[in-house]
C-alpha positions in Angstrom: 156.2 127.7 110.8 152.7 126.5 109.9 152.1 125.9 106.2 149.2 127.7 104.5 147.3 124.4 104.3 147.7 124.0 108.1 146.3 127.5 108.7 143.4 126.9 106.3 142.5 123.6 108.0 142.7 125.2 111.5 140.6 128.2 110.6 137.9 126.6 108.5 137.2 123.3 110.3 135.1 123.2 113.4 133.3 120.2 114.9 131.5 119.2 118.1 130.7 115.9 119.8 127.3 114.9 118.5 125.3 111.7 119.0 124.0 112.0 115.5 127.2 112.6 113.4 130.6 111.1 114.1 133.5 113.6 114.3 135.4 112.1 111.4 132.3 112.5 109.2 131.9 116.2 110.3 135.6 116.9 109.5 135.4 115.1 106.2 132.4 117.0 105.1 134.0 120.3 105.9 137.2 119.4 104.0 135.1 118.5 101.0 133.4 121.8 101.3 136.8 123.5 101.5 138.0 121.7 98.3 134.8 122.6 96.5 135.2 126.3 97.4 138.8 126.3 95.9 140.7 126.8 99.2 142.5 123.5 98.6 143.3 123.1 94.9 143.9 119.8 93.2 147.3 118.4 94.0 147.5 120.1 97.4 149.4 118.0 99.9 147.5 117.5 103.2 149.5 117.2 106.4 150.3 113.7 107.7 147.9 112.1 110.1 150.1 112.9 113.2 150.3 116.6 112.3 146.7 116.7 111.2 145.5 115.3 114.5 147.7 117.8 116.3 146.3 120.8 114.3 142.7 119.8 115.2 143.4 118.3 118.6 141.8 115.0 117.7 142.9 111.4 118.1 145.2 110.1 115.4 142.8 107.2 114.7 140.2 109.8 113.9 142.6 111.6 111.5 143.2 108.3 109.7 139.4 107.7 109.5 139.0 111.2 108.0 141.5 110.5 105.2 140.1 107.1 104.6 136.6 108.6 104.2 137.8 111.2 101.8 139.7 108.6 99.8 136.7 106.3 99.5 134.7 109.3 98.0 137.5 110.2 95.6 138.4 113.5 97.1 142.0 112.6 98.0 144.7 110.1 96.9 146.7 108.4 99.6 150.2 107.6 98.2 152.3 105.2 100.3 155.5 106.9 101.7 154.6 110.2 100.0 151.4 111.6 101.5 147.8 112.5 100.9 146.9 114.7 98.0 143.7 116.6 97.0 141.9 115.3 94.0 138.9 116.6 92.0 136.5 113.7 91.4 135.8 113.2 87.7 132.5 114.5 86.4 130.5 111.4 85.8 127.8 112.8 83.5 128.5 114.6 80.3 126.4 117.7 79.5 124.0 117.3 76.6 123.8 120.5 74.5 120.5 121.4 72.9 121.5 122.7 69.5 119.5 125.6 68.0 117.3 125.8 71.2 116.9 128.7 73.6 119.1 128.2 76.7 116.4 129.5 79.0 114.3 126.4 78.3 116.9 124.3 80.2 116.8 126.4 83.4 113.7 124.7 84.8 112.3 121.2 84.8 109.1 120.7 82.7 105.9 120.8 84.7 104.0 118.5 82.3 105.0 115.5 80.2 105.5 115.9 76.5 103.5 112.8 75.7 99.9 111.7 76.5 99.1 109.2 79.3 96.1 107.9 81.1 95.5 109.7 84.4 93.7 107.7 87.1 90.8 109.3 88.8 90.4 106.3 91.1 93.8 106.8 92.7 93.5 110.6 93.3 95.1 111.2 96.7 92.8 111.6 99.7 95.6 112.9 101.9 95.0 116.2 103.6 97.4 118.3 105.6 96.9 120.6 108.5 98.9 122.4 111.1 96.2 122.1 113.7 97.3 121.0 117.1 94.6 118.3 117.4 93.5 115.8 114.8 90.8 113.1 114.7 91.8 110.2 112.4 89.9 107.0 111.4 91.4 104.9 114.2 95.2 104.7 114.1 97.3 103.5 117.0 99.4 105.8 119.1 103.1 105.6 117.9 104.1 107.1 121.3 103.5 103.6 122.8 106.1 102.0 120.5 108.9 100.5 122.6 111.6 102.4 120.8 114.6 101.4 123.0 113.7 97.7 122.8 113.4 97.9 119.0 116.6 99.8 118.5 118.5 97.0 120.3 116.8 94.4 118.2 117.5 96.3 115.0 121.1 96.8 115.9 121.5 93.1 116.7 119.9 92.0 113.4 122.2 94.3 111.4 125.3 92.7 113.0 124.5 89.1 112.2 126.8 87.6 109.7 124.0 85.5 108.2 122.1 88.6 107.0 124.0 89.0 103.7 123.7 85.3 102.9 120.0 85.5 103.5 119.7 88.5 101.3 121.4 86.6 98.5 119.0 83.7 98.8 115.7 83.4 97.0 112.7 85.2 98.6 111.0 81.9 99.4 114.0 80.5 101.2 114.7 83.7 103.2 111.1 84.0 104.3 110.7 80.4 105.5 111.6 80.9 109.2 109.4 84.1 109.4 106.5 82.4 107.6 106.6 79.4 110.0 106.6 81.7 113.1 103.8 83.8 111.5 101.7 80.7 110.8 102.2 79.4 114.4 101.1 82.8 115.7 98.0 83.0 113.5 97.1 79.3 114.2 97.3 80.0 118.0 95.4 83.4 118.0 92.9 83.0 115.2 92.0 79.4 115.1 93.7 78.7 111.7 95.3 75.5 110.5 97.6 77.0 107.9 101.1 76.2 106.7 103.7 78.6 105.1 102.4 77.8 101.6 99.1 79.3 102.7 100.5 82.7 103.6 102.0 85.7 101.9 103.5 88.7 103.8 103.4 92.2 102.3 104.3 95.8 103.3 100.6 96.6 104.2 97.0 95.5 104.0 96.6 97.9 101.0 99.4 96.1 99.1 97.8 92.8 100.0 94.5 93.9 98.6 96.1 95.5 95.5 97.8 92.2 94.6 94.6 90.1 95.2 92.5 92.5 93.2 95.0 92.3 90.3 94.9 88.5 90.6 91.2 87.8 90.7 89.4 90.9 89.2 88.9 91.6 85.6 87.3 94.6 84.0 83.6 95.0 84.8 83.6 92.2 87.3 81.0 92.9 90.0 82.4 93.5 93.5 80.1 93.9 96.4 81.0 96.2 99.3 79.1 97.7 102.2 77.1 100.8 101.6 79.5 102.3 104.1 82.9 100.8 103.4 86.6 101.6 103.3 87.5 104.3 100.7 91.0 102.9 100.0 89.6 99.5 99.3 87.1 101.0 96.9 89.8 102.9 95.1 91.8 99.7 94.7 88.9 97.7 93.3 87.9 100.5 90.9 91.5 100.8 89.7 91.4 97.1 88.9 88.3 97.7 86.7 85.7 96.4 89.1 82.0 97.4 88.9 81.3 98.3 92.5 77.9 97.6 93.9 76.8 98.3 97.5 75.1 96.2 100.1 73.1 97.7 103.0 74.7 97.7 106.4 72.8 97.6 109.6 73.5 96.9 113.3 74.3 93.3 112.5 76.8 94.0 109.6 76.2 93.7 105.9 72.7 92.5 104.8 73.4 89.0 103.4 69.8 88.5 102.4 70.1 91.5 100.0 72.7 89.5 98.0 70.4 86.5 97.7 67.4 88.7 96.6 69.2 90.9 94.1 71.9 88.8 92.5 72.1 85.5 90.6 74.6 82.7 90.3 77.9 83.6 88.6 77.0 87.3 88.5 79.3 88.3 91.4 83.1 88.1 91.3 83.7 88.8 95.0 82.3 90.2 98.2 84.5 92.5 100.4 83.7 92.4 104.1 85.2 93.4 107.4 83.4 90.7 109.4 85.1 91.4 112.7 84.4 95.1 112.7 82.7 96.7 109.7 84.4 99.9 108.5 83.5 102.6 109.4 80.6 101.7 111.8 82.5 99.0 113.8 79.6 96.6 113.9 80.3 92.9 113.9 78.8 90.5 111.3 76.7 88.0 113.2 77.4 84.3 113.2 74.2 83.6 111.4 75.0 86.0 108.6 78.6 84.7 108.3 77.3 81.2 107.8 74.8 82.3 105.2 77.4 84.4 103.3 79.7 81.4 103.1 76.8 79.2 101.9 76.0 81.8 99.2 79.6 81.9 98.1 79.5 78.1 97.4 76.2 78.3 95.5 76.9 81.6 93.6 80.6 80.8 93.1 82.0 84.1 94.3 85.1 84.8 96.4 85.0 86.5 99.8 87.7 88.9 100.7 87.8 89.1 104.5 89.7 92.2 105.7 90.5 91.8 109.4 92.3 95.1 109.8 92.2 95.5 113.6 91.7 92.0 115.0 94.3 92.5 117.8 92.3 95.3 119.5 89.6 93.4 121.4 88.6 94.9 124.8 85.4 93.2 125.9 84.9 89.4 125.8 86.6 87.2 123.2 87.0 88.2 119.6 85.0 86.1 117.1 87.4 84.0 115.1 87.7 85.0 111.4 85.3 83.5 108.9 88.2 81.9 107.0 88.7 79.5 110.0 85.4 77.8 109.0 86.1 77.7 105.2 87.0 74.2 104.1 86.5 74.7 100.4 88.7 77.7 99.7 86.2 80.5 99.1 87.7 83.1 101.4 90.9 85.2 101.0 91.9 86.6 104.4 93.8 89.9 104.8 95.3 90.9 108.1 97.9 93.1 109.8 100.7 92.4 112.3 102.4 94.9 114.5 99.8 97.7 114.5 101.1 98.8 117.9 104.6 99.3 116.5 106.2 102.0 114.4 105.1 101.8 110.7 108.5 100.4 109.7 107.7 97.2 111.7 104.1 96.7 110.6 103.3 94.1 107.9 100.2 93.0 106.0 99.6 89.3 105.1 97.3 87.2 103.0 95.9 83.8 104.0 94.5 81.8 101.1 94.6 78.4 99.3 98.1 77.4 98.1 97.4 78.1 94.4 96.2 81.6 95.1 99.3 82.3 97.3 101.6 80.9 94.6 100.2 83.2 92.0 100.2 86.2 94.4 103.9 85.7 95.0 104.5 86.2 91.3 102.9 89.7 91.6 104.8 90.4 94.8 108.2 89.6 93.3 107.5 92.4 90.8 106.4 94.9 93.4 108.6 94.1 96.3 111.0 91.2 95.6 113.6 92.5 98.1 111.3 92.7 101.1 112.7 93.7 104.5 114.7 90.9 106.1 115.6 92.9 109.2 112.0 93.7 109.9 111.1 90.1 109.5 113.9 88.9 111.7 112.8 91.2 114.4 109.1 90.1 114.1 110.3 86.5 114.1 112.0 86.9 117.4 109.1 88.9 118.9 106.7 86.1 118.0 108.9 83.2 119.1 109.6 84.8 122.5 106.0 85.7 123.1 106.9 89.4 123.2 104.5 90.5 120.5 101.6 89.0 122.4 102.7 90.8 125.6 103.0 94.1 123.8 99.5 93.7 122.2 98.0 93.0 125.7 99.8 95.9 127.3 98.7 98.4 124.6 95.2 97.0 124.5 94.8 97.9 128.2 95.8 101.5 127.4 93.4 101.7 124.4 90.5 100.3 126.4 91.0 103.1 129.0 91.0 105.6 126.2 87.8 104.2 124.7 86.1 104.3 128.1 87.3 107.9 128.7 86.1 109.0 125.3 82.6 107.5 125.8 82.5 109.1 129.3 83.5 112.5 127.8 80.9 112.2 125.1 78.3 111.4 127.8 79.4 114.4 129.9 79.7 117.1 127.1 78.0 115.8 124.0 75.2 113.5 124.9 72.4 116.0 124.0 73.5 116.1 120.4 74.9 112.6 119.6 74.4 108.9 119.8 77.0 106.1 119.8 77.6 102.5 120.8 80.5 101.5 122.9 82.6 99.2 120.6 83.8 95.9 122.0 87.1 96.6 120.2 88.9 98.7 117.7 90.3 102.2 117.9 87.3 104.2 116.7 83.7 105.1 117.8 80.9 105.6 115.3 79.5 109.0 116.4 76.1 109.9 114.9 74.6 113.5 115.2 71.0 113.7 116.1 70.6 117.0 114.3 71.7 116.8 110.7 74.2 119.6 109.9 76.8 120.2 107.2 79.8 118.1 108.3 82.0 120.2 106.0 81.0 123.3 107.9 81.6 121.5 111.2 85.2 120.7 110.0 85.7 124.3 109.0 84.5 125.6 112.4 86.6 123.0 114.3 89.7 124.1 112.4 89.2 127.6 113.8 89.7 126.0 117.2 92.9 124.1 116.2 91.1 120.8 115.5 91.4 119.0 112.2 88.7 116.8 110.9 89.8 115.1 107.6 87.1 114.5 105.0 87.8 110.7 105.1 86.1 110.5 108.6 83.0 112.4 107.6 80.0 110.4 106.4 76.9 112.3 105.3 73.9 111.5 103.0 70.1 111.9 103.4 70.0 109.2 106.1 73.4 109.5 107.8 75.3 112.3 109.6 78.2 110.8 111.4 82.0 110.7 111.9 84.4 107.9 112.6 86.0 109.2 115.8 89.5 107.5 116.1 90.8 107.7 119.6 93.8 105.4 119.7 96.4 108.1 119.1 95.0 110.4 121.8 95.6 110.5 125.5 92.9 111.4 128.0 93.7 115.1 128.2 93.6 115.3 124.4 90.4 113.4 124.2 88.6 115.7 126.6 89.9 118.8 124.8 88.8 117.5 121.4 85.3 116.6 122.6 84.9 120.1 124.0 86.0 121.7 120.8 83.7 119.4 118.8 80.8 120.4 120.9 81.6 124.1 120.6 82.0 123.8 116.9 78.7 121.8 116.5 76.8 124.4 118.5 78.2 127.2 116.4 77.2 125.5 113.1 73.7 124.7 114.4 73.2 128.3 115.5 74.3 129.6 112.2 72.1 127.2 110.2 69.1 128.1 112.2 69.6 131.7 111.4 
């Protein structure tokens, strides 16, 4: 006869072969559930592994794995030569009773803190959410191009290496040495640098890099110059650091360097933030003449230059201009960059290139924010760099993005030419699209949403002189691009018609 326990197990436990969850995990979870529901009280003897495997028609090794899993979580006690018995894990946290207070106050978590604190207006989230089928962003890559199968193999291989744990137990500087050397080699070969590992710091993102640098060099009320059109996240970081932001005009040749010389004096500026390769959001390149003059001004006025090269890898026409920092022999430029933009976000990093004393101090900040780092990510990137694979993937994806850029510009020319102007960018994943007729871009976004197209506020730029959007195309295929351009035109015409009325 079957014991009651056998009948309970047979009737309540069901599993299926799944690529996501192992059978022994499925069975273990259901036994835990059965114990929690009181079907198997504490002290109940479970069948031996041979009988258990027979009841559920599973391999005996699987039955052993189930019991081992339950024992490791404290749900059963395996006693040699006696059997396996159900336990009830001890309650680890003691209840705190609120004397003389109403019990109903403990049924929900408080919505507000019971103490005052300083809320940050500068860090208010700009994130917007929408269920629209189509979205225009500010120029993000297409994660569908990420070589998932290749990376899953690399990740698995890295996890299995016996040296991983020993590296994790080393200091951050020691564990990063191989990666730092490979990253230096890559940047020296692709950007014209002459740097060593003590000139570079790797971070989780460009934003983290800029946050660390701003905390390091900016004090309250320091003047920081940014373009009149500049990156909103960078501005948020500077303002949070206490900077006094002042804007510089931006034209077809980048920021107006002469404006700095005419309107500021020596020692009045702490730093100038630029995107020399492609100004955000207009995508114009700072000319060689202005680069040279800006560097000369930095030496005379004694200010730092933060050069944010956020999309250097995406160059489609001609050769990319080498970063300004490659011509800096006196240490006035702090260079921020990204690596792995064509990859899934988990495999992307930011980095800082600067004089050794800046990097040394920046590492002190980083060890507070992210001392652990991600050794597996860096191991994978190290291999991709050393084998030349990262260069191949960038070239491969750049070919795709160039076709998408050309298709977007052709679609604009076909459907939207009468209302807009734009310049075909030599690189990058966005087009600066200007409207000839000034309309409310907020109303345009509302009308586009009716047609299942989401335009986040962060890509809309409007003042008395400008009515434009930063049209990111990298994440869109050709069919999506054409559909979005048609929706944008239809929405624009609807807004114009309504405003004329």
